[in-house]
C-alpha atoms as an extended CHARMM CRD file, in Angstrom:
* protein
*
       225  EXT
         1         1  MET       CA              0.0000000000        0.0000000000        0.0000000000  PROA      1               0.0000000000
         2         2  ALA       CA              1.6980000000        3.1820000000       -1.1590000000  PROA      2               0.0000000000
         3         3  VAL       CA              0.6580000000        6.6870000000       -0.1450000000  PROA      3               0.0000000000
         4         4  ARG       CA              2.2420000000        9.6440000000       -1.8740000000  PROA      4               0.0000000000
         5         5  THR       CA              1.6660000000       13.1350000000       -0.5490000000  PROA      5               0.0000000000
         6         6  ASP       CA              2.5270000000       16.2890000000       -2.4630000000  PROA      6               0.0000000000
         7         7  VAL       CA              1.2070000000       19.8420000000       -2.4890000000  PROA      7               0.0000000000
         8         8  ARG       CA              2.4410000000       20.3120000000       -6.0440000000  PROA      8               0.0000000000
         9         9  GLN       CA              0.9330000000       18.9880000000       -9.2440000000  PROA      9               0.0000000000
        10        10  GLN       CA              2.6690000000       15.8760000000      -10.5020000000  PROA      10              0.0000000000
        11        11  ARG       CA              3.0530000000       14.7220000000      -14.0550000000  PROA      11              0.0000000000
        12        12  ILE       CA              3.3820000000       10.9880000000      -14.3490000000  PROA      12              0.0000000000
        13        13  HSD       CA              4.7920000000        9.4540000000      -17.4910000000  PROA      13              0.0000000000
        14        14  HSD       CA              3.4580000000        5.9730000000      -17.9180000000  PROA      14              0.0000000000
        15        15  ARG       CA              5.1960000000        3.4520000000      -20.0980000000  PROA      15              0.0000000000
        16        16  THR       CA              4.2330000000       -0.2050000000      -20.1840000000  PROA      16              0.0000000000
        17        17  ARG       CA              5.3930000000       -3.1900000000      -22.1620000000  PROA      17              0.0000000000
        18        18  ARG       CA              3.8690000000       -6.6430000000      -22.4190000000  PROA      18              0.0000000000
        19        19  SER       CA              5.0310000000       -9.7100000000      -24.3040000000  PROA      19              0.0000000000
        20        20  GLY       CA              3.6000000000      -12.9330000000      -25.5360000000  PROA      20              0.0000000000
        21        21  GLY       CA              0.1020000000      -12.5360000000      -24.0990000000  PROA      21              0.0000000000
        22        22  ARG       CA              1.4450000000      -13.6170000000      -20.7320000000  PROA      22              0.0000000000
        23        23  TRP       CA             -1.7610000000      -12.7720000000      -18.9220000000  PROA      23              0.0000000000
        24        24  ARG       CA             -4.0230000000      -14.8960000000      -21.1180000000  PROA      24              0.0000000000
        25        25  TRP       CA             -6.0800000000      -17.5540000000      -19.3250000000  PROA      25              0.0000000000
        26        26  PRO       CA             -5.2320000000      -20.3740000000      -18.8110000000  PROA      26              0.0000000000
        27        27  GLU       CA             -1.9790000000      -20.1930000000      -20.8150000000  PROA      27              0.0000000000
        28        28  SER       CA             -0.6120000000      -18.0700000000      -17.9790000000  PROA      28              0.0000000000
        29        29  TRP       CA             -0.2260000000      -21.2510000000      -15.9610000000  PROA      29              0.0000000000
        30        30  SER       CA              2.9190000000      -22.0470000000      -17.9400000000  PROA      30              0.0000000000
        31        31  TRP       CA              5.7800000000      -22.9020000000      -15.6050000000  PROA      31              0.0000000000
        32        32  THR       CA              8.3820000000      -21.5790000000      -18.0300000000  PROA      32              0.0000000000
        33        33  ALA       CA              7.0900000000      -18.3450000000      -19.5880000000  PROA      33              0.0000000000
        34        34  ARG       CA              8.1890000000      -15.1700000000      -17.8680000000  PROA      34              0.0000000000
        35        35  PRO       CA              5.9600000000      -12.0780000000      -18.0600000000  PROA      35              0.0000000000
        36        36  ALA       CA              7.3980000000       -8.7420000000      -19.0020000000  PROA      36              0.0000000000
        37        37  ILE       CA              7.6780000000       -6.2070000000      -16.1870000000  PROA      37              0.0000000000
        38        38  PRO       CA              6.2290000000       -2.8140000000      -17.1290000000  PROA      38              0.0000000000
        39        39  SER       CA              8.4650000000        0.1450000000      -16.3860000000  PROA      39              0.0000000000
        40        40  TYR       CA              7.3760000000        3.4960000000      -15.0490000000  PROA      40              0.0000000000
        41        41  ALA       CA              9.0290000000        6.9040000000      -14.8700000000  PROA      41              0.0000000000
        42        42  SER       CA              7.5350000000        9.5880000000      -12.6870000000  PROA      42              0.0000000000
        43        43  CYS       CA              8.3630000000       12.7560000000      -10.8670000000  PROA      43              0.0000000000
        44        44  ALA       CA              9.6460000000       11.9780000000       -7.3920000000  PROA      44              0.0000000000
        45        45  PRO       CA              6.9710000000       12.6710000000       -4.7610000000  PROA      45              0.0000000000
        46        46  ALA       CA              7.6450000000       15.0290000000       -1.8890000000  PROA      46              0.0000000000
        47        47  ALA       CA              6.8030000000       12.3050000000        0.6450000000  PROA      47              0.0000000000
        48        48  TRP       CA              6.5380000000        8.5460000000        0.2860000000  PROA      48              0.0000000000
        49        49  VAL       CA              5.0110000000        6.0660000000        2.7310000000  PROA      49              0.0000000000
        50        50  ASP       CA              4.8730000000        2.4410000000        1.6600000000  PROA      50              0.0000000000
        51        51  ASN       CA              5.5770000000       -1.1910000000        2.5020000000  PROA      51              0.0000000000
        52        52  ASP       CA              8.6090000000       -3.0320000000        1.1660000000  PROA      52              0.0000000000
        53        53  HSD       CA              6.6090000000       -5.3360000000       -1.1250000000  PROA      53              0.0000000000
        54        54  ARG       CA              9.6610000000       -7.0870000000       -2.5220000000  PROA      54              0.0000000000
        55        55  ALA       CA             11.0000000000       -7.9730000000        0.9150000000  PROA      55              0.0000000000
        56        56  THR       CA              7.5570000000       -9.1450000000        2.0220000000  PROA      56              0.0000000000
        57        57  THR       CA              7.1780000000      -11.3490000000       -1.0620000000  PROA      57              0.0000000000
        58        58  ARG       CA             10.5460000000      -12.9470000000       -0.4040000000  PROA      58              0.0000000000
        59        59  GLN       CA              9.5860000000      -13.5140000000        3.2410000000  PROA      59              0.0000000000
        60        60  VAL       CA              6.4360000000      -15.3660000000        2.1980000000  PROA      60              0.0000000000
        61        61  LEU       CA              8.2530000000      -17.4290000000       -0.4450000000  PROA      61              0.0000000000
        62        62  ASP       CA             10.9890000000      -18.3710000000        2.0280000000  PROA      62              0.0000000000
        63        63  HSD       CA              8.3300000000      -19.4000000000        4.5590000000  PROA      63              0.0000000000
        64        64  LEU       CA              6.5500000000      -21.6040000000        2.0050000000  PROA      64              0.0000000000
        65        65  ALA       CA              9.8410000000      -23.1770000000        0.9240000000  PROA      65              0.0000000000
        66        66  ASP       CA             10.8230000000      -23.8110000000        4.5520000000  PROA      66              0.0000000000
        67        67  GLN       CA              7.5100000000      -25.6320000000        4.9680000000  PROA      67              0.0000000000
        68        68  GLY       CA              8.3090000000      -27.9350000000        2.0550000000  PROA      68              0.0000000000
        69        69  ALA       CA              6.8220000000      -26.2230000000       -1.0170000000  PROA      69              0.0000000000
        70        70  ARG       CA              8.8450000000      -26.7510000000       -4.1820000000  PROA      70              0.0000000000
        71        71  ARG       CA              6.4640000000      -25.4950000000       -6.8890000000  PROA      71              0.0000000000
        72        72  ILE       CA              5.2580000000      -22.1330000000       -5.6270000000  PROA      72              0.0000000000
        73        73  ALA       CA              2.8440000000      -20.0940000000       -7.7510000000  PROA      73              0.0000000000
        74        74  LEU       CA              2.1180000000      -16.3800000000       -7.4340000000  PROA      74              0.0000000000
        75        75  MET       CA             -1.4850000000      -15.2760000000       -7.8280000000  PROA      75              0.0000000000
        76        76  ALA       CA             -1.1280000000      -11.7100000000       -9.1060000000  PROA      76              0.0000000000
        77        77  GLY       CA             -2.3960000000       -9.3910000000      -11.8050000000  PROA      77              0.0000000000
        78        78  PRO       CA             -3.6750000000       -8.7330000000      -14.3510000000  PROA      78              0.0000000000
        79        79  GLY       CA             -3.0540000000       -5.2270000000      -12.9870000000  PROA      79              0.0000000000
        80        80  ASP       CA              0.3160000000       -3.5470000000      -13.4630000000  PROA      80              0.0000000000
        81        81  GLU       CA              0.3060000000       -1.0650000000      -10.5870000000  PROA      81              0.0000000000
        82        82  HSD       CA              3.3400000000       -0.5660000000       -8.3420000000  PROA      82              0.0000000000
        83        83  TYR       CA              2.2370000000       -3.1930000000       -5.8060000000  PROA      83              0.0000000000
        84        84  THR       CA              1.7420000000       -5.9430000000       -8.3840000000  PROA      84              0.0000000000
        85        85  ARG       CA              4.9240000000       -5.0780000000      -10.2690000000  PROA      85              0.0000000000
        86        86  SER       CA              6.9990000000       -5.1410000000       -7.0940000000  PROA      86              0.0000000000
        87        87  CYS       CA              5.6290000000       -8.4900000000       -5.9270000000  PROA      87              0.0000000000
        88        88  LEU       CA              6.0100000000      -10.0170000000       -9.3790000000  PROA      88              0.0000000000
        89        89  ALA       CA              9.5780000000       -8.7990000000       -9.8000000000  PROA      89              0.0000000000
        90        90  ALA       CA             10.5400000000      -10.2010000000       -6.3830000000  PROA      90              0.0000000000
        91        91  TYR       CA              8.8570000000      -13.5230000000       -7.1920000000  PROA      91              0.0000000000
        92        92  LEU       CA             10.6580000000      -13.9230000000      -10.5240000000  PROA      92              0.0000000000
        93        93  ARG       CA             14.0000000000      -13.0900000000       -8.9680000000  PROA      93              0.0000000000
        94        94  TRP       CA             13.3930000000      -15.5130000000       -6.1080000000  PROA      94              0.0000000000
        95        95  CYS       CA             12.5270000000      -18.2590000000       -8.6140000000  PROA      95              0.0000000000
        96        96  THR       CA             15.7450000000      -17.6010000000      -10.5230000000  PROA      96              0.0000000000
        97        97  GLU       CA             17.8250000000      -17.6990000000       -7.3480000000  PROA      97              0.0000000000
        98        98  HSD       CA             16.2090000000      -20.9780000000       -6.2460000000  PROA      98              0.0000000000
        99        99  ASP       CA             16.1890000000      -22.6050000000       -9.6880000000  PROA      99              0.0000000000
       100       100  SER       CA             12.4030000000      -22.8100000000       -9.5350000000  PROA      100             0.0000000000
       101       101  GLU       CA             10.1110000000      -22.5020000000      -12.5600000000  PROA      101             0.0000000000
       102       102  PRO       CA              7.7690000000      -19.5260000000      -12.0810000000  PROA      102             0.0000000000
       103       103  CYS       CA              4.0210000000      -19.8920000000      -12.4060000000  PROA      103             0.0000000000
       104       104  THR       CA              1.8700000000      -16.7580000000      -12.2790000000  PROA      104             0.0000000000
       105       105  ILE       CA             -1.9030000000      -16.9420000000      -11.9670000000  PROA      105             0.0000000000
       106       106  PRO       CA             -3.9600000000      -13.8560000000      -12.8860000000  PROA      106             0.0000000000
       107       107  LEU       CA             -6.7400000000      -13.0460000000      -10.4500000000  PROA      107             0.0000000000
       108       108  THR       CA            -10.2660000000      -13.0620000000      -11.8750000000  PROA      108             0.0000000000
       109       109  ALA       CA            -12.2750000000      -11.1330000000       -9.3030000000  PROA      109             0.0000000000
       110       110  GLU       CA            -15.6240000000      -12.2680000000      -10.7210000000  PROA      110             0.0000000000
       111       111  ASP       CA            -14.7000000000      -15.9160000000      -10.1570000000  PROA      111             0.0000000000
       112       112  GLU       CA            -15.7320000000      -15.9230000000       -6.4940000000  PROA      112             0.0000000000
       113       113  GLU       CA            -15.6800000000      -19.7330000000       -6.2290000000  PROA      113             0.0000000000
       114       114  GLY       CA            -12.2670000000      -20.0420000000       -7.8810000000  PROA      114             0.0000000000
       115       115  ARG       CA            -13.4940000000      -22.4060000000      -10.5790000000  PROA      115             0.0000000000
       116       116  LEU       CA            -10.9550000000      -21.0920000000      -13.0750000000  PROA      116             0.0000000000
       117       117  LEU       CA             -8.2730000000      -22.5000000000      -10.7810000000  PROA      117             0.0000000000
       118       118  ASP       CA             -9.6170000000      -26.0500000000      -11.0100000000  PROA      118             0.0000000000
       119       119  PRO       CA             -7.6380000000      -27.0770000000      -14.1410000000  PROA      119             0.0000000000
       120       120  LEU       CA             -4.4170000000      -25.9390000000      -12.4960000000  PROA      120             0.0000000000
       121       121  LEU       CA             -5.0150000000      -27.5060000000       -9.0860000000  PROA      121             0.0000000000
       122       122  SER       CA             -6.1170000000      -30.8100000000      -10.6120000000  PROA      122             0.0000000000
       123       123  GLY       CA             -3.4470000000      -30.9200000000      -13.3230000000  PROA      123             0.0000000000
       124       124  PRO       CA             -0.1430000000      -32.7860000000      -13.4880000000  PROA      124             0.0000000000
       125       125  ARG       CA              1.9220000000      -29.6360000000      -12.8560000000  PROA      125             0.0000000000
       126       126  ARG       CA             -0.1390000000      -28.3090000000       -9.9940000000  PROA      126             0.0000000000
       127       127  PRO       CA              1.6810000000      -26.1090000000       -7.4850000000  PROA      127             0.0000000000
       128       128  ASP       CA              2.2490000000      -27.1850000000       -3.9060000000  PROA      128             0.0000000000
       129       129  GLY       CA              2.3180000000      -23.5980000000       -2.6460000000  PROA      129             0.0000000000
       130       130  ILE       CA              0.4370000000      -20.4330000000       -3.6020000000  PROA      130             0.0000000000
       131       131  TYR       CA              0.9090000000      -16.8400000000       -2.5080000000  PROA      131             0.0000000000
       132       132  GLY       CA             -2.0540000000      -14.6550000000       -3.4720000000  PROA      132             0.0000000000
       133       133  ILE       CA             -1.3280000000      -10.9480000000       -3.2450000000  PROA      133             0.0000000000
       134       134  TYR       CA             -4.9950000000       -9.8410000000       -3.2510000000  PROA      134             0.0000000000
       135       135  ASP       CA             -7.7610000000      -10.3690000000       -0.7030000000  PROA      135             0.0000000000
       136       136  PRO       CA            -10.0110000000      -12.7070000000       -2.8020000000  PROA      136             0.0000000000
       137       137  CYS       CA             -7.1530000000      -15.0790000000       -3.5890000000  PROA      137             0.0000000000
       138       138  GLY       CA             -7.3800000000      -17.0640000000       -0.3760000000  PROA      138             0.0000000000
       139       139  ARG       CA            -11.0920000000      -17.8160000000       -0.7030000000  PROA      139             0.0000000000
       140       140  GLN       CA            -10.7230000000      -18.7800000000       -4.3540000000  PROA      140             0.0000000000
       141       141  VAL       CA             -7.7970000000      -21.1120000000       -3.6830000000  PROA      141             0.0000000000
       142       142  LEU       CA             -9.4640000000      -22.8190000000       -0.7120000000  PROA      142             0.0000000000
       143       143  ALA       CA            -12.6710000000      -23.3780000000       -2.6750000000  PROA      143             0.0000000000
       144       144  SER       CA            -10.8460000000      -24.7910000000       -5.6890000000  PROA      144             0.0000000000
       145       145  ALA       CA             -8.5920000000      -26.9870000000       -3.5620000000  PROA      145             0.0000000000
       146       146  ALA       CA            -11.6350000000      -28.5010000000       -1.8470000000  PROA      146             0.0000000000
       147       147  ARG       CA            -13.2290000000      -29.3960000000       -5.1960000000  PROA      147             0.0000000000
       148       148  CYS       CA             -9.9870000000      -30.7950000000       -6.6000000000  PROA      148             0.0000000000
       149       149  GLY       CA             -9.1790000000      -32.9090000000       -3.5630000000  PROA      149             0.0000000000
       150       150  SER       CA             -6.0410000000      -30.9490000000       -2.6490000000  PROA      150             0.0000000000
       151       151  ARG       CA             -5.6370000000      -30.9350000000        1.1090000000  PROA      151             0.0000000000
       152       152  VAL       CA             -4.5230000000      -27.6740000000        2.6900000000  PROA      152             0.0000000000
       153       153  PRO       CA             -1.8170000000      -27.6780000000        4.0090000000  PROA      153             0.0000000000
       154       154  ASP       CA             -0.8330000000      -31.3130000000        3.3430000000  PROA      154             0.0000000000
       155       155  ASP       CA             -0.9090000000      -31.0220000000       -0.4540000000  PROA      155             0.0000000000
       156       156  LEU       CA             -1.0530000000      -27.2660000000       -0.8990000000  PROA      156             0.0000000000
       157       157  LEU       CA              0.3420000000      -24.4410000000        1.2320000000  PROA      157             0.0000000000
       158       158  VAL       CA             -1.5230000000      -21.1270000000        0.9680000000  PROA      158             0.0000000000
       159       159  VAL       CA             -0.7750000000      -17.5460000000        2.0160000000  PROA      159             0.0000000000
       160       160  CYS       CA             -2.9020000000      -14.5350000000        1.0890000000  PROA      160             0.0000000000
       161       161  ALA       CA             -2.4010000000      -10.7920000000        1.5010000000  PROA      161             0.0000000000
       162       162  SER       CA             -5.5190000000       -9.5590000000        3.2750000000  PROA      162             0.0000000000
       163       163  GLU       CA             -6.8330000000       -7.5370000000        6.1840000000  PROA      163             0.0000000000
       164       164  ASP       CA             -9.9740000000       -9.7110000000        6.4680000000  PROA      164             0.0000000000
       165       165  PRO       CA            -10.2670000000      -11.2080000000        9.9870000000  PROA      165             0.0000000000
       166       166  ALA       CA            -12.5130000000      -13.9580000000        8.5940000000  PROA      166             0.0000000000
       167       167  TYR       CA             -9.4220000000      -15.7450000000        7.2990000000  PROA      167             0.0000000000
       168       168  ALA       CA             -8.4440000000      -16.4850000000       10.9050000000  PROA      168             0.0000000000
       169       169  VAL       CA            -11.5180000000      -18.7100000000       11.2800000000  PROA      169             0.0000000000
       170       170  ALA       CA            -11.4680000000      -20.2510000000        7.7960000000  PROA      170             0.0000000000
       171       171  GLU       CA            -11.1060000000      -24.0100000000        7.3950000000  PROA      171             0.0000000000
       172       172  PRO       CA             -8.1980000000      -24.3000000000        7.7520000000  PROA      172             0.0000000000
       173       173  PRO       CA             -7.2190000000      -20.9220000000        9.2260000000  PROA      173             0.0000000000
       174       174  LEU       CA             -5.4380000000      -19.0600000000        6.4470000000  PROA      174             0.0000000000
       175       175  SER       CA             -2.0330000000      -17.4290000000        6.7580000000  PROA      175             0.0000000000
       176       176  THR       CA             -2.2210000000      -13.7640000000        5.8020000000  PROA      176             0.0000000000
       177       177  VAL       CA              0.0020000000      -10.7990000000        5.0750000000  PROA      177             0.0000000000
       178       178  SER       CA             -1.1730000000       -7.4880000000        6.5100000000  PROA      178             0.0000000000
       179       179  LEU       CA              0.1050000000       -4.3240000000        4.8510000000  PROA      179             0.0000000000
       180       180  ALA       CA             -0.6960000000       -2.4050000000        8.0580000000  PROA      180             0.0000000000
       181       181  PRO       CA             -2.9930000000        0.1550000000        6.3790000000  PROA      181             0.0000000000
       182       182  LYS       CA             -3.8080000000        2.0000000000        9.6140000000  PROA      182             0.0000000000
       183       183  ASP       CA             -0.1450000000        2.6060000000       10.3220000000  PROA      183             0.0000000000
       184       184  THR       CA              0.4680000000        3.6150000000        6.7060000000  PROA      184             0.0000000000
       185       185  VAL       CA             -2.3730000000        6.1460000000        6.6620000000  PROA      185             0.0000000000
       186       186  ALA       CA             -1.3620000000        7.6450000000       10.0140000000  PROA      186             0.0000000000
       187       187  LEU       CA              2.2240000000        8.1090000000        8.8590000000  PROA      187             0.0000000000
       188       188  ALA       CA              1.0830000000        9.5440000000        5.5220000000  PROA      188             0.0000000000
       189       189  VAL       CA             -1.1500000000       12.1050000000        7.2410000000  PROA      189             0.0000000000
       190       190  SER       CA              1.7310000000       13.0690000000        9.5360000000  PROA      190             0.0000000000
       191       191  ALA       CA              4.0310000000       13.4910000000        6.5300000000  PROA      191             0.0000000000
       192       192  LEU       CA              1.4550000000       15.6290000000        4.7390000000  PROA      192             0.0000000000
       193       193  VAL       CA              0.9800000000       17.9200000000        7.7410000000  PROA      193             0.0000000000
       194       194  ASP       CA              4.7320000000       18.2620000000        8.0720000000  PROA      194             0.0000000000
       195       195  LEU       CA              5.0010000000       19.0870000000        4.3670000000  PROA      195             0.0000000000
       196       196  ILE       CA              2.3130000000       21.7670000000        4.5850000000  PROA      196             0.0000000000
       197       197  GLU       CA              3.8080000000       23.3460000000        7.6910000000  PROA      197             0.0000000000
       198       198  ARG       CA              7.3720000000       23.1650000000        6.3660000000  PROA      198             0.0000000000
       199       199  PRO       CA              7.1200000000       23.3060000000        2.5500000000  PROA      199             0.0000000000
       200       200  GLN       CA             10.9000000000       23.5190000000        2.0940000000  PROA      200             0.0000000000
       201       201  HSD       CA             11.4230000000       20.3560000000        4.1250000000  PROA      201             0.0000000000
       202       202  ARG       CA             11.6790000000       17.0840000000        2.1920000000  PROA      202             0.0000000000
       203       203  PRO       CA             10.6860000000       14.1180000000        4.3770000000  PROA      203             0.0000000000
       204       204  GLU       CA             12.5900000000       10.8770000000        4.1010000000  PROA      204             0.0000000000
       205       205  PRO       CA             10.6940000000        7.8970000000        2.6260000000  PROA      205             0.0000000000
       206       206  VAL       CA              8.9960000000        5.8090000000        5.3150000000  PROA      206             0.0000000000
       207       207  ILE       CA              8.7900000000        2.0200000000        5.0510000000  PROA      207             0.0000000000
       208       208  VAL       CA              5.9770000000        0.4160000000        7.0440000000  PROA      208             0.0000000000
       209       209  PRO       CA              6.7030000000       -3.2280000000        7.9040000000  PROA      209             0.0000000000
       210       210  ALA       CA              4.1420000000       -5.7190000000        6.6230000000  PROA      210             0.0000000000
       211       211  ARG       CA              3.1370000000       -8.5280000000        8.9720000000  PROA      211             0.0000000000
       212       212  LEU       CA              3.0440000000      -12.2150000000        8.0550000000  PROA      212             0.0000000000
       213       213  GLN       CA              0.5150000000      -13.9820000000       10.2880000000  PROA      213             0.0000000000
       214       214  ILE       CA              1.3160000000      -17.6730000000       10.0340000000  PROA      214             0.0000000000
       215       215  ARG       CA             -1.6290000000      -20.0270000000       10.4760000000  PROA      215             0.0000000000
       216       216  ALA       CA             -2.4780000000      -23.6330000000        9.6330000000  PROA      216             0.0000000000
       217       217  SER       CA             -2.8380000000      -23.1480000000        5.8560000000  PROA      217             0.0000000000
       218       218  SER       CA              0.9090000000      -22.7320000000        5.4070000000  PROA      218             0.0000000000
       219       219  THR       CA              2.2630000000      -24.8520000000        8.2570000000  PROA      219             0.0000000000
       220       220  ARG       CA              3.3790000000      -28.4740000000        7.9690000000  PROA      220             0.0000000000
       221       221  MET       CA              6.0780000000      -28.3530000000       10.6330000000  PROA      221             0.0000000000
       222       222  PRO       CA              6.8940000000      -26.1460000000       13.6290000000  PROA      222             0.0000000000
       223       223  VAL       CA              7.8970000000      -22.5950000000       12.6920000000  PROA      223             0.0000000000
       224       224  GLN       CA             11.1890000000      -21.4500000000       14.1650000000  PROA      224             0.0000000000
       225       225  GLY       CA             11.1210000000      -18.1900000000       16.1130000000  PROA      225             0.0000000000
């Protein structure tokens, strides 16, 4: 969650690039194709408050790998905003470093029951770990896994980025990443007030730590620490 505050007008130059129809469904389940990362150039904001999405993505992937996952998929997109791009870039780099074939799954928000996931979760190259970076991902994955006979967490480890407390009482309780929106907003408001009161002052960027809440959906063995 990024919050930029500025009392001046900003011009944002937007440049994107895509290749090979990477976000087509269900071809996007390819374990070998790598999506292009759009690039952006923009005027630097006067104040920046955000999470470190790349570090958080790596933390989740390391947790899933520590719990035994070897084919980890990222449920992200089809958007290309800063959050998605950061998570995707971190995922692809992590896969390269760990000699793991990447598999990206585009979120279809209208598919509330996750039926578009069924071919993947019942197929021969099904993942054994999924990190969904949007709130609906967890519900979709759990619903599809139940239909396809994939046991969570025995066959499939799942983590989802969400602030929804209902995930704590899901079956099984779902591990979540909180982007700490209350902390982010409070710090952004403070930065804005400081900028208004001291217009010549340029605040340093503020990184708000995200929080990984580990629950049964991503735990096969005791978690250290």
